[in-house]
Biopython code that builds the backbone (N, CA, C, O; Angstrom):
import numpy as np
from Bio.PDB.StructureBuilder import StructureBuilder

atoms = [
    (1, "UNK", "N", (-86.313, -35.028, 92.774)),
    (1, "UNK", "CA", (-87.336, -36.403, 93.588)),
    (1, "UNK", "C", (-88.372, -36.582, 93.056)),
    (1, "UNK", "O", (-89.263, -35.765, 92.826)),
    (2, "UNK", "N", (-88.290, -38.280, 92.696)),
    (2, "UNK", "CA", (-88.321, -38.838, 92.222)),
    (2, "UNK", "C", (-89.644, -40.200, 93.616)),
    (2, "UNK", "O", (-89.272, -40.755, 94.650)),
    (3, "UNK", "N", (-91.194, -40.249, 92.896)),
    (3, "UNK", "CA", (-92.068, -40.776, 93.418)),
    (3, "UNK", "C", (-92.197, -41.959, 92.608)),
    (3, "UNK", "O", (-92.126, -42.138, 91.392)),
    (4, "UNK", "N", (-92.501, -43.078, 94.041)),
    (4, "UNK", "CA", (-92.407, -44.767, 93.242)),
    (4, "UNK", "C", (-93.187, -45.217, 93.869)),
    (4, "UNK", "O", (-93.188, -45.367, 95.091)),
    (5, "UNK", "N", (-94.163, -45.567, 92.913)),
    (5, "UNK", "CA", (-95.363, -46.675, 93.627)),
    (5, "UNK", "C", (-95.442, -48.053, 93.052)),
    (5, "UNK", "O", (-95.292, -48.352, 91.868)),
    (6, "UNK", "N", (-95.730, -48.952, 94.185)),
    (6, "UNK", "CA", (-95.002, -50.692, 93.522)),
    (6, "UNK", "C", (-96.648, -51.043, 94.306)),
    (6, "UNK", "O", (-96.984, -50.833, 95.472)),
    (7, "UNK", "N", (-97.672, -51.806, 92.852)),
    (7, "UNK", "CA", (-98.425, -52.992, 93.356)),
    (7, "UNK", "C", (-98.230, -53.895, 93.613)),
    (7, "UNK", "O", (-97.401, -54.586, 93.020)),
    (8, "UNK", "N", (-99.108, -54.395, 94.903)),
    (8, "UNK", "CA", (-98.323, -55.293, 94.968)),
    (8, "UNK", "C", (-99.893, -56.157, 95.527)),
    (8, "UNK", "O", (-100.594, -55.783, 96.467)),
    (9, "UNK", "N", (-100.133, -57.312, 94.682)),
    (9, "UNK", "CA", (-101.295, -58.727, 94.988)),
    (9, "UNK", "C", (-100.799, -59.730, 95.897)),
    (9, "UNK", "O", (-100.067, -60.647, 95.526)),
    (10, "UNK", "N", (-101.197, -59.562, 97.108)),
    (10, "UNK", "CA", (-101.133, -60.687, 97.608)),
    (10, "UNK", "C", (-101.789, -61.576, 97.728)),
    (10, "UNK", "O", (-103.005, -61.581, 97.540)),
    (11, "UNK", "N", (-100.841, -62.881, 98.199)),
    (11, "UNK", "CA", (-101.886, -64.452, 98.339)),
    (11, "UNK", "C", (-103.001, -63.717, 99.622)),
    (11, "UNK", "O", (-102.543, -62.907, 100.429)),
    (12, "UNK", "N", (-104.203, -64.061, 99.642)),
    (12, "UNK", "CA", (-104.712, -64.172, 100.670)),
    (12, "UNK", "C", (-104.098, -64.350, 102.341)),
    (12, "UNK", "O", (-104.068, -63.546, 103.273)),
    (13, "UNK", "N", (-103.682, -65.654, 102.233)),
    (13, "UNK", "CA", (-102.670, -66.285, 103.019)),
    (13, "UNK", "C", (-101.718, -66.169, 103.505)),
    (13, "UNK", "O", (-101.338, -67.156, 104.135)),
    (14, "UNK", "N", (-101.005, -65.204, 103.498)),
    (14, "UNK", "CA", (-99.350, -64.614, 102.903)),
    (14, "UNK", "C", (-99.251, -63.259, 103.375)),
    (14, "UNK", "O", (-98.165, -62.753, 103.656)),
    (15, "UNK", "N", (-100.934, -62.333, 103.522)),
    (15, "UNK", "CA", (-101.039, -60.992, 103.889)),
    (15, "UNK", "C", (-100.240, -60.596, 105.553)),
    (15, "UNK", "O", (-99.432, -59.685, 105.736)),
    (16, "UNK", "N", (-100.626, -61.329, 106.343)),
    (16, "UNK", "CA", (-99.824, -61.124, 107.573)),
    (16, "UNK", "C", (-98.817, -61.301, 107.367)),
    (16, "UNK", "O", (-98.382, -60.153, 107.456)),
    (17, "UNK", "N", (-97.989, -61.909, 107.131)),
    (17, "UNK", "CA", (-96.766, -62.284, 106.958)),
    (17, "UNK", "C", (-95.718, -61.538, 106.045)),
    (17, "UNK", "O", (-94.494, -61.457, 106.144)),
    (18, "UNK", "N", (-96.504, -61.079, 105.227)),
    (18, "UNK", "CA", (-95.990, -59.582, 104.435)),
    (18, "UNK", "C", (-96.158, -58.129, 105.038)),
    (18, "UNK", "O", (-95.532, -57.089, 104.831)),
    (19, "UNK", "N", (-97.458, -58.498, 106.036)),
    (19, "UNK", "CA", (-96.602, -57.542, 107.208)),
    (19, "UNK", "C", (-96.339, -57.296, 108.487)),
    (19, "UNK", "O", (-96.448, -56.331, 109.244)),
    (20, "UNK", "N", (-95.887, -58.633, 108.566)),
    (20, "UNK", "CA", (-94.675, -58.509, 109.622)),
    (20, "UNK", "C", (-93.135, -58.113, 108.846)),
    (20, "UNK", "O", (-92.523, -57.053, 108.972)),
    (21, "UNK", "N", (-92.864, -58.925, 108.284)),
    (21, "UNK", "CA", (-92.110, -58.397, 106.775)),
    (21, "UNK", "C", (-91.395, -56.988, 106.857)),
    (21, "UNK", "O", (-90.290, -56.541, 107.163)),
    (22, "UNK", "N", (-93.037, -56.378, 106.271)),
    (22, "UNK", "CA", (-92.606, -54.913, 106.092)),
    (22, "UNK", "C", (-92.392, -54.098, 107.113)),
    (22, "UNK", "O", (-91.431, -53.330, 107.157)),
    (23, "UNK", "N", (-93.137, -54.186, 107.875)),
    (23, "UNK", "CA", (-92.967, -53.668, 109.653)),
    (23, "UNK", "C", (-91.620, -54.333, 110.257)),
    (23, "UNK", "O", (-90.843, -53.583, 110.849)),
    (24, "UNK", "N", (-91.451, -55.084, 110.190)),
    (24, "UNK", "CA", (-89.544, -55.596, 110.160)),
    (24, "UNK", "C", (-88.389, -54.660, 109.543)),
    (24, "UNK", "O", (-87.317, -54.511, 110.130)),
    (25, "UNK", "N", (-88.718, -53.978, 108.192)),
    (25, "UNK", "CA", (-87.903, -53.770, 107.511)),
    (25, "UNK", "C", (-88.587, -51.993, 107.006)),
    (25, "UNK", "O", (-88.507, -51.455, 105.901)),
    (26, "UNK", "N", (-89.057, -51.600, 107.950)),
    (26, "UNK", "CA", (-89.654, -50.604, 107.275)),
    (26, "UNK", "C", (-88.197, -49.643, 108.064)),
    (26, "UNK", "O", (-87.375, -49.204, 107.259)),
    (27, "UNK", "N", (-87.982, -49.403, 109.361)),
    (27, "UNK", "CA", (-86.502, -48.536, 109.673)),
    (27, "UNK", "C", (-85.666, -48.428, 108.793)),
    (27, "UNK", "O", (-85.467, -47.268, 108.433)),
    (28, "UNK", "N", (-84.901, -49.458, 108.135)),
    (28, "UNK", "CA", (-84.011, -49.922, 107.639)),
    (28, "UNK", "C", (-84.218, -49.294, 106.053)),
    (28, "UNK", "O", (-83.147, -49.044, 105.501)),
    (29, "UNK", "N", (-85.516, -48.991, 105.205)),
    (29, "UNK", "CA", (-85.792, -48.838, 104.478)),
    (29, "UNK", "C", (-85.448, -47.442, 104.406)),
    (29, "UNK", "O", (-84.396, -47.007, 103.935)),
    (30, "UNK", "N", (-86.833, -46.435, 105.130)),
    (30, "UNK", "CA", (-86.291, -45.349, 105.345)),
    (30, "UNK", "C", (-85.044, -44.937, 105.663)),
    (30, "UNK", "O", (-84.778, -43.858, 105.134)),
    (31, "UNK", "N", (-84.219, -45.368, 106.298)),
    (31, "UNK", "CA", (-82.681, -44.956, 106.312)),
    (31, "UNK", "C", (-81.838, -45.295, 105.165)),
    (31, "UNK", "O", (-80.620, -45.122, 105.128)),
    (32, "UNK", "N", (-82.652, -45.851, 104.110)),
    (32, "UNK", "CA", (-81.190, -45.840, 103.129)),
    (32, "UNK", "C", (-81.058, -44.272, 102.516)),
    (32, "UNK", "O", (-81.831, -43.315, 102.509)),
    (33, "UNK", "N", (-79.621, -44.502, 101.981)),
    (33, "UNK", "CA", (-79.589, -42.839, 101.467)),
    (33, "UNK", "C", (-80.764, -42.431, 100.443)),
    (33, "UNK", "O", (-81.248, -43.228, 99.639)),
    (34, "UNK", "N", (-81.155, -41.101, 100.575)),
    (34, "UNK", "CA", (-81.773, -40.325, 99.713)),
    (34, "UNK", "C", (-83.176, -41.131, 99.557)),
    (34, "UNK", "O", (-83.853, -40.853, 98.568)),
    (35, "UNK", "N", (-83.713, -42.222, 100.567)),
    (35, "UNK", "CA", (-85.046, -42.333, 100.987)),
    (35, "UNK", "C", (-85.827, -41.171, 101.933)),
    (35, "UNK", "O", (-85.769, -41.183, 103.163)),
    (36, "UNK", "N", (-86.558, -40.175, 101.152)),
    (36, "UNK", "CA", (-87.427, -39.311, 101.916)),
    (36, "UNK", "C", (-88.767, -39.325, 102.353)),
    (36, "UNK", "O", (-89.308, -38.498, 103.087)),
    (37, "UNK", "N", (-89.343, -40.507, 101.754)),
    (37, "UNK", "CA", (-91.198, -40.246, 102.762)),
    (37, "UNK", "C", (-91.497, -42.514, 102.162)),
    (37, "UNK", "O", (-91.351, -43.262, 101.196)),
    (38, "UNK", "N", (-91.952, -42.523, 103.589)),
    (38, "UNK", "CA", (-92.309, -44.382, 103.045)),
    (38, "UNK", "C", (-93.496, -44.872, 103.313)),
    (38, "UNK", "O", (-93.613, -45.388, 104.424)),
    (39, "UNK", "N", (-94.654, -44.861, 102.439)),
    (39, "UNK", "CA", (-95.977, -45.360, 103.495)),
    (39, "UNK", "C", (-95.922, -46.846, 102.799)),
    (39, "UNK", "O", (-95.072, -47.319, 102.044)),
    (40, "UNK", "N", (-97.413, -47.545, 103.442)),
    (40, "UNK", "CA", (-97.757, -49.004, 102.938)),
    (40, "UNK", "C", (-99.196, -48.643, 102.986)),
    (40, "UNK", "O", (-99.788, -48.137, 103.939)),
    (41, "UNK", "N", (-99.750, -49.024, 101.646)),
    (41, "UNK", "CA", (-101.587, -48.520, 101.615)),
    (41, "UNK", "C", (-102.147, -49.368, 101.153)),
    (41, "UNK", "O", (-101.499, -50.134, 100.440)),
    (42, "UNK", "N", (-103.234, -49.550, 101.303)),
    (42, "UNK", "CA", (-103.969, -50.902, 100.820)),
    (42, "UNK", "C", (-105.386, -50.212, 99.883)),
    (42, "UNK", "O", (-106.173, -49.288, 100.087)),
    (43, "UNK", "N", (-105.241, -50.954, 99.079)),
    (43, "UNK", "CA", (-106.846, -50.571, 98.286)),
    (43, "UNK", "C", (-107.801, -50.874, 98.671)),
    (43, "UNK", "O", (-108.132, -51.902, 99.261)),
    (44, "UNK", "N", (-108.413, -49.915, 98.347)),
    (44, "UNK", "CA", (-109.673, -49.246, 98.964)),
    (44, "UNK", "C", (-110.845, -50.683, 98.724)),
    (44, "UNK", "O", (-111.840, -50.673, 99.449)),
    (45, "UNK", "N", (-110.734, -51.491, 98.032)),
    (45, "UNK", "CA", (-112.039, -52.868, 97.341)),
    (45, "UNK", "C", (-111.851, -54.085, 97.769)),
    (45, "UNK", "O", (-112.554, -55.047, 98.077)),
    (46, "UNK", "N", (-109.889, -53.625, 97.676)),
    (46, "UNK", "CA", (-109.097, -55.459, 97.563)),
    (46, "UNK", "C", (-108.330, -55.535, 98.478)),
    (46, "UNK", "O", (-107.166, -55.413, 98.095)),
    (47, "UNK", "N", (-108.496, -55.761, 100.074)),
    (47, "UNK", "CA", (-107.360, -56.278, 100.878)),
    (47, "UNK", "C", (-106.437, -56.975, 100.749)),
    (47, "UNK", "O", (-105.639, -57.066, 101.682)),
    (48, "UNK", "N", (-106.222, -57.752, 99.464)),
    (48, "UNK", "CA", (-105.076, -58.163, 99.370)),
    (48, "UNK", "C", (-104.580, -57.922, 98.217)),
    (48, "UNK", "O", (-104.073, -58.762, 97.474)),
    (49, "UNK", "N", (-104.740, -56.383, 97.940)),
    (49, "UNK", "CA", (-104.100, -55.801, 96.986)),
    (49, "UNK", "C", (-103.184, -54.355, 98.256)),
    (49, "UNK", "O", (-103.876, -53.686, 99.023)),
    (50, "UNK", "N", (-101.753, -54.203, 98.177)),
    (50, "UNK", "CA", (-101.649, -53.204, 98.806)),
    (50, "UNK", "C", (-100.223, -51.881, 97.674)),
    (50, "UNK", "O", (-99.608, -52.099, 96.631)),
    (51, "UNK", "N", (-100.254, -50.904, 98.403)),
    (51, "UNK", "CA", (-98.975, -50.140, 97.321)),
    (51, "UNK", "C", (-98.316, -49.876, 98.525)),
    (51, "UNK", "O", (-98.569, -50.072, 99.714)),
    (52, "UNK", "N", (-96.973, -49.143, 97.594)),
    (52, "UNK", "CA", (-96.025, -48.945, 98.385)),
    (52, "UNK", "C", (-95.809, -47.386, 97.986)),
    (52, "UNK", "O", (-95.502, -47.182, 96.811)),
    (53, "UNK", "N", (-95.918, -46.442, 98.711)),
    (53, "UNK", "CA", (-95.406, -44.966, 98.270)),
    (53, "UNK", "C", (-94.292, -44.623, 98.730)),
    (53, "UNK", "O", (-94.286, -44.203, 99.887)),
    (54, "UNK", "N", (-93.031, -44.691, 97.990)),
    (54, "UNK", "CA", (-91.977, -43.597, 98.590)),
    (54, "UNK", "C", (-91.846, -42.500, 97.554)),
    (54, "UNK", "O", (-92.612, -42.312, 96.608)),
    (55, "UNK", "N", (-90.430, -41.591, 97.966)),
    (55, "UNK", "CA", (-90.133, -40.883, 97.396)),
    (55, "UNK", "C", (-88.274, -40.787, 97.710)),
    (55, "UNK", "O", (-87.614, -41.145, 98.685)),
    (56, "UNK", "N", (-87.946, -40.258, 96.639)),
    (56, "UNK", "CA", (-86.451, -40.346, 96.433)),
    (56, "UNK", "C", (-85.904, -38.953, 95.820)),
    (56, "UNK", "O", (-86.320, -38.223, 94.920)),
    (57, "UNK", "N", (-84.459, -38.879, 96.953)),
    (57, "UNK", "CA", (-83.733, -37.536, 96.326)),
    (57, "UNK", "C", (-84.077, -37.877, 94.817)),
    (57, "UNK", "O", (-85.069, -37.435, 94.238)),
    (58, "UNK", "N", (-83.173, -38.684, 94.276)),
    (58, "UNK", "CA", (-83.330, -39.182, 92.770)),
    (58, "UNK", "C", (-83.223, -40.449, 92.447)),
    (58, "UNK", "O", (-82.758, -41.407, 93.065)),
    (59, "UNK", "N", (-83.834, -40.323, 91.135)),
    (59, "UNK", "CA", (-83.537, -41.867, 90.395)),
    (59, "UNK", "C", (-82.374, -42.768, 90.476)),
    (59, "UNK", "O", (-82.430, -43.966, 90.196)),
    (60, "UNK", "N", (-80.841, -41.866, 91.047)),
    (60, "UNK", "CA", (-79.855, -42.861, 91.534)),
    (60, "UNK", "C", (-79.866, -43.585, 92.973)),
    (60, "UNK", "O", (-79.473, -44.723, 93.228)),
    (61, "UNK", "N", (-80.367, -42.716, 93.767)),
    (61, "UNK", "CA", (-80.324, -42.699, 95.040)),
    (61, "UNK", "C", (-81.373, -44.492, 95.298)),
    (61, "UNK", "O", (-81.044, -45.465, 95.976)),
    (62, "UNK", "N", (-83.077, -44.202, 94.136)),
    (62, "UNK", "CA", (-83.753, -45.123, 93.986)),
    (62, "UNK", "C", (-83.029, -46.827, 93.413)),
    (62, "UNK", "O", (-83.361, -48.009, 93.501)),
    (63, "UNK", "N", (-81.953, -46.071, 92.851)),
    (63, "UNK", "CA", (-81.378, -47.803, 91.804)),
    (63, "UNK", "C", (-80.431, -48.473, 92.606)),
    (63, "UNK", "O", (-80.244, -49.690, 92.612)),
    (64, "UNK", "N", (-79.584, -47.257, 93.579)),
    (64, "UNK", "CA", (-78.569, -48.074, 94.618)),
    (64, "UNK", "C", (-79.065, -48.547, 95.581)),
    (64, "UNK", "O", (-78.421, -49.432, 96.145)),
    (65, "UNK", "N", (-80.419, -48.137, 96.152)),
    (65, "UNK", "CA", (-80.878, -48.745, 97.100)),
    (65, "UNK", "C", (-81.329, -50.616, 96.032)),
    (65, "UNK", "O", (-80.838, -51.715, 96.292)),
    (66, "UNK", "N", (-82.311, -50.309, 94.966)),
    (66, "UNK", "CA", (-82.967, -51.579, 94.521)),
    (66, "UNK", "C", (-81.618, -52.235, 93.675)),
    (66, "UNK", "O", (-81.821, -53.046, 92.771)),
    (67, "UNK", "N", (-80.581, -51.920, 93.951)),
    (67, "UNK", "CA", (-78.875, -52.831, 93.972)),
    (67, "UNK", "C", (-78.564, -53.521, 95.013)),
    (67, "UNK", "O", (-77.917, -54.564, 94.921)),
    (68, "UNK", "N", (-79.157, -52.825, 96.608)),
    (68, "UNK", "CA", (-78.352, -53.023, 97.261)),
    (68, "UNK", "C", (-78.399, -54.117, 98.067)),
    (68, "UNK", "O", (-79.555, -54.282, 98.458)),
    (69, "UNK", "N", (-77.199, -55.426, 98.734)),
    (69, "UNK", "CA", (-77.596, -56.880, 99.261)),
    (69, "UNK", "C", (-78.847, -56.457, 100.675)),
    (69, "UNK", "O", (-79.456, -57.230, 101.414)),
    (70, "UNK", "N", (-78.859, -55.400, 100.633)),
    (70, "UNK", "CA", (-80.341, -55.359, 101.588)),
    (70, "UNK", "C", (-82.023, -55.789, 100.891)),
    (70, "UNK", "O", (-82.803, -56.690, 101.201)),
    (71, "UNK", "N", (-82.118, -54.573, 99.732)),
    (71, "UNK", "CA", (-82.898, -55.508, 98.998)),
    (71, "UNK", "C", (-82.950, -56.550, 98.547)),
    (71, "UNK", "O", (-84.010, -57.069, 98.196)),
    (72, "UNK", "N", (-81.391, -57.301, 98.418)),
    (72, "UNK", "CA", (-81.974, -58.343, 97.102)),
    (72, "UNK", "C", (-81.878, -59.154, 98.533)),
    (72, "UNK", "O", (-81.192, -60.122, 98.204)),
    (73, "UNK", "N", (-82.120, -59.282, 99.680)),
    (73, "UNK", "CA", (-81.927, -60.355, 100.380)),
    (73, "UNK", "C", (-83.283, -60.016, 101.297)),
    (73, "UNK", "O", (-83.568, -60.653, 102.310)),
    (74, "UNK", "N", (-83.952, -59.072, 100.849)),
    (74, "UNK", "CA", (-85.822, -58.603, 101.129)),
    (74, "UNK", "C", (-86.495, -59.158, 100.420)),
    (74, "UNK", "O", (-87.530, -59.674, 100.842)),
    (75, "UNK", "N", (-86.111, -59.241, 99.036)),
    (75, "UNK", "CA", (-87.561, -58.713, 97.868)),
    (75, "UNK", "C", (-88.278, -60.323, 97.877)),
    (75, "UNK", "O", (-89.452, -60.638, 98.070)),
    (76, "UNK", "N", (-86.739, -61.420, 97.508)),
    (76, "UNK", "CA", (-86.977, -63.011, 97.469)),
    (76, "UNK", "C", (-87.878, -63.525, 98.299)),
    (76, "UNK", "O", (-88.627, -64.445, 97.972)),
    (77, "UNK", "N", (-87.873, -62.951, 99.475)),
    (77, "UNK", "CA", (-88.771, -63.115, 100.608)),
    (77, "UNK", "C", (-90.324, -62.803, 99.990)),
    (77, "UNK", "O", (-91.086, -63.590, 99.429)),
    (78, "UNK", "N", (-90.504, -61.404, 100.293)),
    (78, "UNK", "CA", (-91.262, -61.009, 99.859)),
    (78, "UNK", "C", (-92.558, -60.905, 98.576)),
    (78, "UNK", "O", (-93.753, -60.611, 98.593)),
    (79, "UNK", "N", (-91.731, -61.253, 97.690)),
    (79, "UNK", "CA", (-91.528, -61.416, 95.808)),
    (79, "UNK", "C", (-92.958, -62.994, 96.029)),
    (79, "UNK", "O", (-93.914, -63.271, 95.303)),
    (80, "UNK", "N", (-92.514, -63.598, 97.189)),
    (80, "UNK", "CA", (-92.852, -65.381, 97.169)),
    (80, "UNK", "C", (-94.065, -65.531, 98.054)),
    (80, "UNK", "O", (-94.380, -66.612, 98.552)),
    (81, "UNK", "N", (-95.119, -63.760, 98.333)),
    (81, "UNK", "CA", (-95.978, -64.178, 99.230)),
    (81, "UNK", "C", (-97.012, -63.287, 97.744)),
    (81, "UNK", "O", (-98.174, -62.984, 98.014)),
    (82, "UNK", "N", (-96.694, -63.094, 96.901)),
    (82, "UNK", "CA", (-97.461, -62.580, 95.541)),
    (82, "UNK", "C", (-98.322, -63.125, 94.697)),
    (82, "UNK", "O", (-97.796, -63.575, 93.679)),
    (83, "UNK", "N", (-99.249, -63.213, 94.762)),
    (83, "UNK", "CA", (-100.250, -63.846, 93.885)),
    (83, "UNK", "C", (-100.374, -63.288, 92.223)),
    (83, "UNK", "O", (-101.241, -63.789, 91.508)),
    (84, "UNK", "N", (-99.627, -62.429, 91.784)),
    (84, "UNK", "CA", (-99.248, -61.807, 91.026)),
    (84, "UNK", "C", (-98.272, -60.935, 90.556)),
    (84, "UNK", "O", (-97.927, -60.217, 91.494)),
    (85, "UNK", "N", (-97.511, -60.596, 89.268)),
    (85, "UNK", "CA", (-96.141, -59.929, 89.253)),
    (85, "UNK", "C", (-96.529, -58.471, 90.015)),
    (85, "UNK", "O", (-97.604, -57.930, 89.760)),
    (86, "UNK", "N", (-95.583, -57.884, 90.959)),
    (86, "UNK", "CA", (-95.827, -56.951, 91.075)),
    (86, "UNK", "C", (-96.116, -55.202, 89.785)),
    (86, "UNK", "O", (-96.782, -55.654, 88.855)),
    (87, "UNK", "N", (-95.960, -54.242, 89.614)),
    (87, "UNK", "CA", (-96.106, -53.405, 89.204)),
    (87, "UNK", "C", (-95.436, -52.026, 89.894)),
    (87, "UNK", "O", (-96.017, -51.434, 90.803)),
    (88, "UNK", "N", (-94.153, -51.589, 89.356)),
    (88, "UNK", "CA", (-93.554, -50.226, 89.354)),
    (88, "UNK", "C", (-93.990, -49.308, 88.855)),
    (88, "UNK", "O", (-94.332, -49.528, 87.693)),
    (89, "UNK", "N", (-94.182, -48.143, 89.259)),
    (89, "UNK", "CA", (-93.977, -46.867, 88.649)),
    (89, "UNK", "C", (-93.463, -46.000, 89.167)),
    (89, "UNK", "O", (-93.571, -45.875, 90.387)),
    (90, "UNK", "N", (-92.780, -45.174, 88.460)),
    (90, "UNK", "CA", (-91.504, -44.203, 88.507)),
    (90, "UNK", "C", (-92.085, -42.626, 88.186)),
    (90, "UNK", "O", (-91.885, -42.374, 86.998)),
    (91, "UNK", "N", (-92.583, -41.772, 88.725)),
    (91, "UNK", "CA", (-92.724, -40.359, 88.376)),
    (91, "UNK", "C", (-91.984, -39.295, 89.070)),
    (91, "UNK", "O", (-91.768, -39.301, 90.282)),
    (92, "UNK", "N", (-91.593, -38.352, 88.224)),
    (92, "UNK", "CA", (-91.609, -36.677, 88.831)),
    (92, "UNK", "C", (-92.755, -35.555, 88.102)),
    (92, "UNK", "O", (-93.436, -35.467, 87.081)),
    (93, "UNK", "N", (-92.555, -35.020, 88.974)),
    (93, "UNK", "CA", (-93.828, -33.505, 88.829)),
    (93, "UNK", "C", (-93.183, -32.963, 88.133)),
    (93, "UNK", "O", (-91.962, -32.815, 88.190)),
    (94, "UNK", "N", (-94.523, -32.277, 86.742)),
    (94, "UNK", "CA", (-93.546, -31.706, 85.951)),
    (94, "UNK", "C", (-93.891, -30.342, 86.016)),
    (94, "UNK", "O", (-93.578, -29.609, 85.078)),
    (95, "UNK", "N", (-94.683, -29.763, 87.304)),
    (95, "UNK", "CA", (-94.209, -28.595, 87.623)),
    (95, "UNK", "C", (-94.477, -28.869, 89.162)),
    (95, "UNK", "O", (-95.272, -29.700, 89.600)),
    (96, "UNK", "N", (-93.442, -27.779, 90.113)),
    (96, "UNK", "CA", (-94.033, -27.314, 90.916)),
    (96, "UNK", "C", (-95.145, -26.783, 91.125)),
    (96, "UNK", "O", (-95.695, -26.129, 90.240)),
    (97, "UNK", "N", (-95.991, -27.058, 92.996)),
    (97, "UNK", "CA", (-97.217, -26.450, 93.252)),
    (97, "UNK", "C", (-96.634, -24.638, 93.008)),
    (97, "UNK", "O", (-95.574, -24.025, 92.883)),
    (98, "UNK", "N", (-98.060, -24.378, 93.047)),
    (98, "UNK", "CA", (-97.630, -22.725, 93.250)),
    (98, "UNK", "C", (-97.889, -22.109, 94.612)),
    (98, "UNK", "O", (-97.603, -20.930, 94.820)),
]
sb = StructureBuilder()
sb.init_structure("model")
sb.init_model(0)
sb.init_chain("A")
sb.init_seg("    ")
for serial, (resi, resn, name, xyz) in enumerate(atoms, 1):
    if name == "N":
        sb.init_residue(resn, " ", resi, " ")
    sb.init_atom(name, np.array(xyz, "f"), 0.0, 1.0, " ", f" {name:<3s}", serial, name[0])
structure = sb.get_structure()
């Protein structure tokens, strides 16, 4: 399993538009092959900074989603709302919970 966290810094006047795009596309993302979990979180100190937290069966599933026609259609519209470049982090657990 892979966990993906993406930090998004939105322009203040574009926050509502982003929330609309996210809510309209949430189900489609969650139904993508290999997507196990998806959440949207807001920074506790800056309401213009959001994070997507997702879990995928494998890096290959995440990459297939990122190369999909769906992602290529939504990402440019989303990216246009940013105040700065998105930062993405992918990680795997080193050890299972005991």
